[in-house]
C-alpha positions as CSV (number, residue, x, y, z in Angstrom):
1,M,0.0,0.0,0.0
2,A,2.8,2.3,0.9
3,G,4.6,1.4,-2.2
4,G,1.6,2.2,-4.2
5,I,1.2,5.6,-2.7
6,A,4.9,6.2,-3.1
7,G,4.7,5.1,-6.7
8,R,1.9,7.6,-7.3
9,N,3.8,10.4,-5.5
10,N,6.9,9.7,-7.6
11,R,5.0,9.8,-10.8
12,R,6.1,12.8,-12.9
13,M,3.3,15.2,-13.8
14,P,3.5,16.9,-17.2
15,S,5.1,20.3,-16.8
16,R,3.3,23.4,-18.0
17,P,5.1,25.7,-20.4
18,R,6.6,28.6,-18.6
19,V,5.9,32.1,-19.8
20,P,9.1,34.0,-20.2
21,P,9.3,37.0,-17.8
22,F,9.5,39.5,-20.6
23,R,6.1,38.2,-22.0
24,A,4.3,38.9,-18.6
25,Q,5.0,42.6,-19.1
26,H,2.7,42.7,-22.1
27,L,-0.2,41.3,-20.0
28,T,-0.2,44.4,-17.7
29,P,-1.9,47.5,-19.0
30,P,0.3,50.6,-19.2
31,F,0.3,52.6,-16.0
32,V,-1.8,55.7,-16.1
33,P,-1.4,58.1,-13.1
34,P,-4.7,59.0,-11.4
35,V,-6.1,62.4,-12.3
36,P,-6.7,64.5,-9.2
37,P,-10.4,65.2,-8.5
38,A,-10.1,68.9,-9.0
39,A,-8.3,68.6,-12.3
40,K,-10.7,66.0,-13.5
41,N,-13.7,68.2,-12.7
42,A,-12.1,71.1,-14.4
43,E,-11.4,69.1,-17.6
44,T,-14.5,66.9,-17.9
45,D,-17.3,68.4,-15.8
46,G,-17.4,71.9,-17.0
47,W,-19.8,74.7,-16.0
48,P,-22.7,75.0,-16.2
49,G,-23.3,72.0,-18.4
50,N,-23.3,69.3,-15.7
51,V,-25.2,71.2,-13.0
52,H,-28.7,69.9,-13.2
53,F,-31.6,70.9,-11.0
54,D,-35.3,71.8,-11.6
55,L,-37.5,74.6,-10.4
56,V,-38.9,72.4,-7.6
57,T,-35.4,72.2,-6.1
58,V,-35.0,76.0,-6.5
59,R,-38.3,76.6,-4.6
60,L,-37.3,74.0,-2.0
61,F,-34.0,75.8,-1.4
62,I,-35.8,79.2,-1.0
63,E,-38.5,77.8,1.3
64,T,-35.9,76.0,3.5
65,A,-33.8,79.1,3.8
66,E,-36.9,81.2,4.7
67,T,-38.4,78.7,7.2
68,G,-35.2,77.3,8.6
69,N,-36.9,73.9,8.6
70,I,-36.8,71.3,5.8
71,T,-40.1,69.7,7.1
72,R,-42.1,72.9,6.7
73,A,-40.4,73.6,3.4
74,A,-41.3,70.2,2.1
75,E,-44.9,70.6,3.2
76,R,-45.3,73.8,1.3
77,L,-44.3,72.3,-2.1
78,P,-45.4,69.5,-1.3
79,L,-42.7,66.9,-1.1
80,A,-41.8,64.0,1.1
81,V,-39.2,65.0,3.7
82,A,-36.8,62.3,2.5
83,A,-37.1,63.4,-1.1
84,A,-36.6,67.1,-0.1
85,S,-33.5,66.2,1.9
86,R,-32.1,64.2,-1.0
87,R,-32.7,67.2,-3.4
88,L,-30.8,69.6,-1.1
89,K,-27.9,67.2,-0.7
90,E,-27.7,66.7,-4.5
91,L,-27.8,70.5,-5.0
92,E,-24.9,70.9,-2.6
93,Q,-22.9,68.1,-4.3
94,Q,-23.4,69.7,-7.7
95,F,-22.2,73.1,-6.5
96,G,-19.5,71.6,-4.4
97,V,-20.2,73.7,-1.3
98,P,-22.5,73.2,1.7
99,L,-25.5,75.5,1.5
100,F,-26.9,74.7,4.9
101,Q,-25.7,74.1,8.4
102,R,-27.6,71.2,9.8
103,M,-28.6,71.8,13.5
104,P,-30.7,69.7,15.9
105,H,-33.7,71.9,15.6
106,G,-33.4,73.4,12.1
107,M,-31.2,74.5,9.3
108,A,-29.3,77.7,8.8
109,L,-27.7,79.1,5.7
110,T,-24.0,79.0,5.3
111,A,-22.1,82.0,3.8
112,A,-22.3,80.2,0.4
113,G,-26.0,79.5,0.9
114,S,-26.7,83.1,1.6
115,A,-24.9,84.2,-1.5
116,L,-26.7,81.7,-3.7
117,L,-30.1,82.4,-2.2
118,A,-30.3,85.8,-4.0
119,H,-29.6,84.0,-7.3
120,A,-32.3,81.4,-6.5
121,R,-34.8,84.1,-5.9
122,T,-33.9,85.8,-9.2
123,V,-34.5,82.5,-11.0
124,A,-37.9,82.0,-9.3
125,H,-38.8,85.6,-10.0
126,A,-37.8,85.4,-13.7
127,V,-39.8,82.2,-14.2
128,S,-42.9,83.9,-12.7
129,R,-42.4,86.9,-15.0
130,M,-42.0,84.6,-17.9
131,R,-45.4,83.0,-17.1
132,D,-47.0,86.4,-16.7
133,D,-45.5,87.6,-20.0
134,A,-46.9,84.5,-21.8
135,Q,-50.3,85.3,-20.4
136,A,-50.0,88.9,-21.5
137,F,-49.2,87.9,-25.1
138,R,-52.0,85.3,-25.0
139,H,-54.8,87.4,-23.6
140,G,-53.5,91.0,-23.9
141,T,-52.2,93.1,-21.1
142,Q,-52.8,91.0,-18.0
143,G,-51.0,89.2,-15.2
144,V,-50.1,89.7,-11.5
145,V,-48.0,92.6,-10.4
146,R,-46.4,92.5,-7.0
147,I,-46.2,95.9,-5.3
148,A,-44.6,96.6,-1.9
149,A,-45.4,100.0,-0.5
150,C,-44.9,102.0,2.6
151,T,-48.0,102.8,4.8
152,S,-48.0,106.5,3.9
153,A,-48.2,105.7,0.2
154,V,-50.9,103.0,0.7
155,L,-53.1,105.4,2.6
156,Q,-52.6,108.6,0.5
157,F,-51.8,107.8,-3.1
158,L,-52.3,104.1,-4.1
159,P,-56.1,103.9,-3.7
160,Q,-56.7,106.4,-6.5
161,D,-53.8,105.2,-8.6
162,L,-54.8,101.6,-8.5
163,Q,-58.4,102.4,-9.2
164,Q,-57.2,104.0,-12.5
165,C,-55.0,100.9,-13.1
166,H,-58.1,98.7,-12.7
167,S,-60.1,100.8,-15.1
168,R,-57.4,100.9,-17.7
169,Y,-56.1,97.3,-17.3
170,P,-58.9,95.1,-15.9
171,G,-56.8,92.0,-16.7
172,I,-54.0,93.1,-14.3
173,K,-54.2,91.9,-10.7
174,I,-52.3,93.7,-8.0
175,D,-50.7,91.8,-5.1
176,L,-50.1,94.7,-2.6
177,Q,-48.0,94.3,0.5
178,E,-47.9,97.1,3.0
179,L,-44.6,97.5,4.8
180,N,-42.4,100.3,6.2
181,S,-39.9,101.9,3.9
182,Q,-37.1,99.6,5.0
183,G,-39.2,96.6,4.4
184,V,-40.0,97.9,0.9
185,L,-36.3,98.2,0.1
186,Q,-35.6,94.7,1.3
187,S,-38.5,93.3,-0.7
188,L,-37.2,94.9,-3.8
189,A,-33.6,93.9,-3.2
190,R,-34.6,90.2,-2.6
191,G,-36.7,90.2,-5.8
192,L,-40.0,89.6,-3.9
193,A,-41.7,92.7,-5.4
194,D,-41.8,94.0,-9.0
195,I,-42.5,97.5,-7.8
196,G,-41.7,99.2,-4.5
197,I,-42.8,102.6,-3.2
198,F,-40.8,104.1,-0.3
199,E,-39.7,107.4,1.3
200,S,-36.7,108.8,-0.3
201,T,-34.5,109.1,2.8
202,A,-35.0,105.5,3.8
203,G,-31.9,104.3,1.9
204,T,-30.4,103.6,-1.5
205,L,-31.5,100.9,-3.9
206,P,-29.4,99.1,-6.5
207,L,-32.3,99.2,-8.9
208,P,-33.9,101.9,-11.2
209,T,-36.1,104.5,-9.4
210,R,-38.5,107.2,-10.4
211,P,-40.1,110.1,-8.5
212,Y,-43.6,109.2,-7.3
213,H,-45.4,111.6,-4.9
214,H,-44.7,113.9,-2.0
215,D,-46.4,114.8,1.3
216,R,-45.9,116.9,4.4
217,L,-45.8,115.7,8.0
218,A,-47.9,117.2,10.8
219,L,-47.9,116.9,14.6
220,V,-51.1,115.3,16.0
221,V,-52.0,116.1,19.6
222,H,-55.0,115.7,21.9
223,R,-57.4,118.6,21.3
224,H,-56.9,119.7,24.9
225,D,-53.1,119.5,24.7
226,A,-51.1,122.7,25.5
227,L,-49.9,122.8,21.9
228,A,-53.4,122.5,20.3
229,S,-54.0,126.3,20.4
230,L,-50.9,127.0,18.2
231,R,-51.2,127.3,14.4
232,D,-47.9,125.6,13.8
233,V,-45.0,124.1,15.8
234,A,-41.2,123.8,15.4
235,L,-39.2,120.7,16.2
236,D,-38.0,122.1,19.5
237,D,-41.6,122.5,20.7
238,F,-42.2,118.7,20.9
239,I,-38.9,116.8,20.5
240,Q,-38.8,116.0,24.2
241,R,-42.4,115.2,24.6
242,D,-43.7,111.6,25.0
243,L,-44.1,110.3,21.5
244,I,-46.3,107.6,20.0
245,G,-44.2,106.2,17.1
246,L,-44.5,103.6,14.4
247,T,-42.5,100.4,14.5
248,E,-38.8,100.4,14.1
249,G,-37.7,100.9,10.5
250,S,-40.4,103.3,9.6
251,A,-39.2,106.4,7.7
252,I,-40.9,108.8,10.2
253,S,-39.3,107.2,13.2
254,T,-35.9,107.1,11.6
255,T,-36.2,110.8,10.7
256,L,-37.2,111.8,14.2
257,Y,-34.2,109.8,15.7
258,R,-31.9,111.5,13.3
259,L,-33.2,115.0,14.1
260,A,-33.0,114.3,17.8
261,A,-29.4,113.2,17.5
262,Q,-28.5,116.3,15.5
263,A,-30.0,118.5,18.2
264,R,-28.3,116.4,20.9
265,R,-31.6,115.5,22.4
266,T,-32.9,112.2,23.6
267,L,-36.1,111.1,21.8
268,R,-38.8,109.9,24.2
269,M,-40.6,107.2,22.2
270,R,-43.1,106.1,24.7
271,I,-45.0,103.5,22.7
272,R,-44.6,102.0,19.2
273,V,-47.6,101.0,17.2
274,G,-48.0,99.3,13.8
275,S,-50.4,101.8,12.1
276,F,-51.5,105.4,12.1
277,D,-55.0,104.5,13.3
278,S,-53.5,102.9,16.4
279,M,-51.4,106.0,16.9
280,V,-54.5,108.2,16.7
281,A,-56.3,106.0,19.2
282,M,-53.4,106.4,21.7
283,I,-53.2,110.2,21.2
284,A,-57.0,110.5,21.6
285,Q,-56.5,108.9,25.1
286,G,-53.8,111.4,26.0
287,V,-51.0,108.8,26.1
288,G,-48.7,111.0,23.9
289,I,-48.4,112.9,20.7
290,G,-47.4,111.7,17.2
291,V,-46.1,112.7,13.8
292,M,-47.8,111.5,10.6
293,P,-48.7,112.8,7.1
294,H,-51.0,115.8,7.3
295,A,-53.5,114.3,4.9
296,V,-53.7,111.1,7.0
297,A,-54.1,113.1,10.2
298,Q,-57.0,115.0,8.7
299,S,-58.8,111.8,7.7
300,F,-58.7,110.6,11.3
301,M,-59.8,113.9,12.9
302,P,-63.6,113.4,12.5
303,G,-64.8,111.4,15.5
304,H,-61.5,111.6,17.4
305,A,-60.4,114.1,20.0
306,V,-57.2,115.0,18.2
307,H,-55.9,118.1,16.4
308,A,-53.3,118.3,13.6
309,L,-50.6,121.1,13.6
310,A,-48.3,122.1,10.8
311,I,-44.6,121.6,11.5
312,T,-42.2,124.4,10.3
313,G,-39.0,123.7,8.5
314,E,-38.0,121.8,5.4
315,W,-37.7,118.3,7.0
316,P,-41.4,117.6,7.2
317,Q,-41.6,117.8,3.4
318,R,-41.2,114.2,2.1
319,H,-40.7,112.7,-1.3
320,F,-41.5,109.2,-2.3
321,L,-39.8,107.1,-4.9
322,L,-41.0,104.2,-7.1
323,G,-38.3,101.5,-7.5
324,H,-38.7,98.6,-9.8
325,Q,-36.8,95.6,-11.0
326,I,-34.6,95.9,-14.1
327,G,-36.4,95.8,-17.4
328,T,-35.6,92.3,-18.4
329,A,-37.0,91.0,-15.1
330,L,-40.3,92.8,-15.5
331,A,-43.4,91.4,-17.1
332,T,-45.5,93.4,-19.6
333,A,-48.1,94.0,-17.0
334,A,-45.6,95.4,-14.5
335,T,-44.2,97.8,-17.1
336,A,-47.7,99.0,-17.9
337,V,-48.4,99.7,-14.1
338,I,-45.1,101.6,-13.7
339,S,-46.1,103.9,-16.6
340,L,-49.5,104.5,-15.1
341,L,-48.2,105.2,-11.6
342,T,-45.6,107.7,-12.9
343,P,-47.4,109.3,-15.9
344,G,-45.3,112.5,-16.0
345,C,-42.0,110.7,-15.6
346,T,-39.8,110.3,-18.6
347,Q,-36.5,109.8,-16.8
348,T,-35.5,106.9,-14.6
349,T,-32.6,107.1,-12.1
350,N,-30.5,104.0,-12.6
351,P,-28.1,102.6,-10.0
352,D,-24.4,103.3,-10.5
């Protein structure tokens, strides 16, 4: 048995032909050094050809930035939360930068996200304008025009102006948002409004502007106030009285603080309210005095125990501007409304 096994072990197996060493070199593909990721992207990916996202993703990005919560943003579209999260991650991968900082209770924009948000809003605004322009060509001059206007303009000028607009362009719908002048500037800068009307001293705007209207401020006091017997008053007569003011950011409040600082006085803003009718209600109860447009004050005087006094000087005279998006971002309907609101204006002040 052992011999048989040994015999088998001693049996010579046929040898395989050996491949010469130099032939083995031909079986290995030539070495190609790896391309660094940055260089590969620069050579093959390109910009913007391989960046792909749709308008739903753009809207999702904007909603998430504004709400700070991806769940609420997804509900507004609507999208499943998982799908919304995947879209944002893919968007970040395509741009190559993080757009949001993920936190336990929400999401906050990174510096890159804040910069790109303005572009996203421009895209959304342009698509909306494209749709409205298509409607205008299909049905004549019609569409939706978004107007942001300060309270003084809404109360004094826009009712009559928009009535004329409705008569001339019945197909145009107006989406009017009442804000303070600072809010109007922000709405225009963010592309949320086609047209904005604001007080001229509120700030500068990197968009075209036109002169709109003007008004004059008055001091409103209780009819039994010590100042009520005067025909007019100067700033020094009331600058240190208890004032009822509008919310922070309003053009009137900003002007009063500036004038007080120039006179080295401390402004005594006792109460802030959100509207002129609330201001009048406070003044009628003797809580304080307030500054508002003279025409607005006169409209509130019947039925209220208040009296309006003229204010001397140049500062009570105010001028309002109409700002609007640059021409290519305006729909036909918005252009028609601008012309109607500023009929005598042939010159637009463009940003530097």
